[in-house]
C-alpha positions in Angstrom: -0.2 12.8 -27.3 2.7 10.7 -26.2 3.0 12.9 -23.1 -0.7 12.0 -22.6 0.1 8.6 -22.7 3.0 9.0 -20.1 0.6 10.8 -17.9 -2.0 8.3 -17.6 0.8 5.9 -17.3 2.2 7.7 -14.3 -1.1 8.6 -12.6 -2.0 4.8 -12.8 1.4 3.4 -11.4 1.8 6.5 -8.9 -1.9 5.5 -7.7 -1.1 2.1 -6.8 2.0 3.2 -4.8 0.4 5.8 -3.1 -2.4 3.5 -2.0 0.2 1.0 -0.9 2.2 4.0 1.1 -1.2 5.0 2.6 -1.7 1.9 4.0 2.1 1.9 5.6 1.5 5.5 6.8 -1.7 4.8 8.4 -0.4 2.6 10.7 3.1 4.2 11.4 1.1 7.6 12.0 -0.4 5.9 15.2 2.0 3.4 16.3 4.9 4.3 14.9 5.5 0.8 13.5 6.4 0.1 9.8 4.6 -2.7 9.1 6.6 -4.9 6.5 3.7 -7.6 6.3 1.7 -5.0 4.5 2.2 -6.6 1.4 1.4 -10.1 2.7 -1.7 -8.7 3.5 -2.0 -7.9 -0.5 -0.5 -11.3 -1.0 -3.3 -12.9 1.0 -6.2 -11.1 -0.6 -4.6 -11.9 -4.0 -4.8 -15.8 -2.8 -8.2 -15.6 -1.6 -9.2 -13.8 -5.1 -7.2 -16.9 -7.0 -9.6 -19.1 -4.6 -12.9 -17.7 -5.5 -12.1 -17.0 -9.0 -15.0 -19.2 -10.2 -17.6 -17.0 -8.6 -18.6 -13.9 -10.4 -16.0 -11.1 -10.2 -17.7 -8.6 -7.8 -17.9 -11.8 -5.7 -14.0 -12.6 -6.3 -13.1 -8.9 -5.5 -15.2 -8.6 -2.6 -13.9 -12.1 -0.8 -10.4 -11.2 -1.5 -10.8 -7.7 0.0 -12.5 -9.2 3.2 -9.8 -11.6 3.8 -7.0 -8.8 3.7 -9.3 -7.2 6.2 -9.5 -9.9 8.4 -5.8 -10.9 8.3 -4.9 -7.5 9.0 -7.2 -7.7 12.1 -6.2 -10.9 13.1 -2.1 -9.7 13.0 -2.9 -6.8 14.9 -4.5 -8.5 17.7 -2.5 -11.2 17.9 1.0 -10.3 17.1 1.3 -6.3 17.7 -1.1 -5.6 20.3 0.6 -7.5 23.1 4.0 -6.0 22.0 2.6 -2.1 21.7 4.5 -0.9 24.6 7.8 -2.9 23.5 10.8 -0.7 21.8 9.9 0.2 18.2 12.6 -2.2 17.1 10.7 -5.2 18.7 7.8 -4.1 16.8 9.7 -3.9 13.7 11.1 -7.2 14.4 7.5 -8.5 14.5 6.4 -7.3 11.4 9.2 -9.2 9.6 8.1 -12.2 11.7 4.3 -11.9 10.6 5.6 -11.4 7.2 7.7 -15.0 7.2 4.9 -16.6 8.9 2.1 -15.3 6.4 4.2 -16.4 3.3 5.2 -19.6 4.7 2.0 -20.6 5.4 0.9 -19.9 2.1 3.8 -22.0 0.7 2.8 -24.8 2.8 -1.1 -25.0 1.5 -0.2 -23.4 -2.3 3.4 -24.2 -3.0 5.9 -21.8 -4.5 4.7 -22.0 -7.9 3.3 -19.1 -9.5 -0.4 -19.5 -10.3 -2.5 -17.9 -13.0 -5.8 -15.8 -12.5 -7.8 -13.2 -14.3 -10.4 -11.9 -12.2 -11.9 -9.4 -14.3 -11.0 -10.3 -18.1 -12.4 -7.0 -19.2 -9.3 -4.9 -17.4 -7.1 -6.3 -19.9 -9.0 -4.7 -23.1 -7.7 -1.5 -24.5 -8.9 2.1 -25.6 -6.9 3.5 -28.6 -7.3 7.1 -29.6 -4.7 7.6 -32.3 -1.6 7.1 -31.4 -2.6 6.6 -27.7 -3.4 3.0 -26.4 -4.9 3.2 -22.7 -5.8 0.0 -21.1 -8.8 -0.1 -18.7 -6.7 -1.4 -16.2 -5.0 1.8 -16.1 -8.1 3.7 -16.1 -9.4 1.6 -13.2 -6.3 2.3 -11.1 -6.5 5.7 -11.3 -10.3 6.0 -10.7 -10.2 3.5 -7.8 -6.9 5.4 -6.4 -8.9 8.8 -6.3 -11.9 7.1 -4.8 -10.2 5.5 -1.9 -8.1 8.4 -1.1 -11.2 11.2 -1.1 -13.1 8.3 1.0 -10.2 8.0 3.4 -10.1 12.0 3.7 -13.7 12.3 4.3 -13.4 9.4 6.6 -10.3 10.8 8.6 -12.2 14.7 8.7 -16.0 14.2 8.9 -16.3 10.9 11.4 -15.9 10.7 14.9 -13.5 7.6 14.8 -11.5 9.6 12.0 -11.2 12.8 14.5 -10.1 9.7 17.1 -7.7 8.6 14.7 -6.1 11.8 14.1 -6.0 12.4 17.7 -4.5 9.3 18.5 -1.8 10.1 15.8 -0.7 13.4 17.8 -0.6 12.0 21.1 -2.0 8.6 21.9 -1.3 8.7 26.0 -3.4 12.0 25.8 -5.9 10.7 23.4 -6.5 7.8 25.7 -6.7 10.0 28.7 -9.6 11.9 26.8 -11.5 8.4 26.6 -10.6 7.9 23.3 -10.8 4.0 22.9 -7.0 3.4 21.4 -7.6 -0.4 21.1 -10.8 0.3 18.5 -8.7 3.2 16.9 -5.6 1.0 16.1 -7.8 -2.1 15.2 -9.6 0.4 12.6 -6.4 1.6 11.4 -5.2 -1.7 10.8 -8.8 -2.5 9.1 -8.5 0.5 6.5 -4.7 -0.8 6.0 -6.3 -4.2 4.8 -8.7 -2.4 2.5 -6.3 -0.5 1.2 -3.8 -4.1 0.7 -6.9 -5.7 -1.0 -7.4 -2.9 -3.3 -4.0 -2.9 -4.8 -4.1 -6.9 -4.8 -7.2 -5.7 -7.4 -4.5 -4.1 -9.6 -1.5 -6.1 -9.3 -3.7 -9.3 -10.5 -4.4 -6.9 -13.1 -1.3 -6.2 -13.9 0.7 -9.6 -13.8 -2.5 -12.1 -13.4 0.2 -14.2 -11.3 -0.3 -15.2 -7.6 2.8 -16.2 -5.6 3.8 -15.9 -2.1 6.4 -13.0 -2.2 4.3 -10.9 -4.8 3.9 -8.5 -2.1 7.4 -7.9 -1.4 8.2 -5.1 -4.2 5.4 -3.2 -3.8 6.1 -2.9 0.1 9.6 -1.8 -0.7 8.4 1.1 -3.1 5.5 2.0 -0.9 8.1 2.3 2.2 10.4 4.5 0.0 7.3 6.7 -1.1 6.5 7.2 2.6 9.7 8.1 3.2 10.0 10.8 0.5 6.8 12.2 1.4 7.6 12.5 5.1 7.2 9.8 7.8 3.9 10.2 9.7 2.4 12.3 7.0 -0.6 10.9 5.0 -0.5 13.4 2.6 3.1 13.2 2.0 2.5 9.2 1.6 0.1 10.1 -1.2 2.7 12.8 -2.8 5.7 10.6 -2.6 3.7 7.4 -4.2 3.1 9.6 -7.3 6.3 11.1 -7.0 7.9 7.9 -7.6 5.3 6.5 -9.8 6.2 9.3 -12.2 9.8 9.1 -12.0 9.4 5.2 -12.8 7.6 6.4 -16.2 9.8 9.1 -16.9 13.0 7.0 -16.7 11.4 4.3 -18.4 11.1 6.6 -21.1 14.3 8.1 -21.2 16.6 5.4 -20.5 18.2 3.2 -23.3 17.0 -0.1 -23.7 20.2 -1.3 -22.6 19.6 0.4 -19.1 16.1 -0.3 -18.7 16.9 -3.6 -16.7 18.3 -1.2 -14.2 15.6 1.4 -13.7 14.8 0.6 -10.2 18.6 1.2 -9.2 18.5 4.6 -11.0 14.9 5.4 -9.1 16.7 4.5 -5.7 19.6 6.7 -6.6 17.4 9.4 -7.3 15.5 8.7 -4.1 18.6 8.6 -1.9 20.0 12.1 -3.3 16.8 13.6 -2.6 17.0 12.1 0.9 20.7 13.7 1.2 19.5 17.2 0.8 15.9 16.7 2.7 16.0 13.5 5.0 12.7 14.6 6.3 10.7 14.4 3.0 8.6 16.4 1.4 6.4 17.2 4.2 8.1 17.3 7.5 6.1 16.3 10.7 7.1 18.3 13.5 7.0 16.0 16.2 7.8 12.2 15.7 7.8 10.7 19.1 7.7 7.1 20.1 4.1 6.2 20.5 1.9 4.0 22.8 
């Protein structure tokens, strides 16, 4: 029974990490851009939910997700599109600049103090089966992550835009010569990334009940690690990496003595480092990782 408890926790945490890793991996696959402003999309969506918390919860959630998508599209159009042909290091620096701008923008308007919000109170309830106590939030996270991952898979494989995105991830220049509207493809990828960030914001708010300017930083770092572990450029690898890091976090949480629990993340990154020393390409190696666009 305890194993089942750990399994549910691992699937919940891993699902959150997988969603975030997909948001980062999707943009990297097309633009070769590691978007470190991804967590700030989550933050903007969370603040939107905070400001609309007085509305009924479906409107609150929908509004937050829409804001995350809009911010993703705006940053793509203003910050990344003009630099698309620049060196990857320039794009990376631009992502940091976008992150700092969004955080300081919120800091000026809302302040740096953590603000409490409970968008869906029912998610804090627990279901008890003998020795097992499962929160509705964990079940919701598992269901949400599976629905979004299946939906993304169907979109990429069964729609024309999905096929165009896959073609662009293989070779943007060739896709453009074949008539693919690359600007629209990249904007769609950013919109999907914003959608995944908005969904992650729901889970993070359910877990912490707090909004603050730097709330997306840790998830961005963990998602980046998960993407590297899974294999840069592979969406399947991003999902596997997210669940792998989530499972590792739960296992270490159960095995480490109380005195070492505060250092759990150090142990996680140590294990990840050792793994990458022996398999630097990640779990799923992408054959070609050439500079894009």
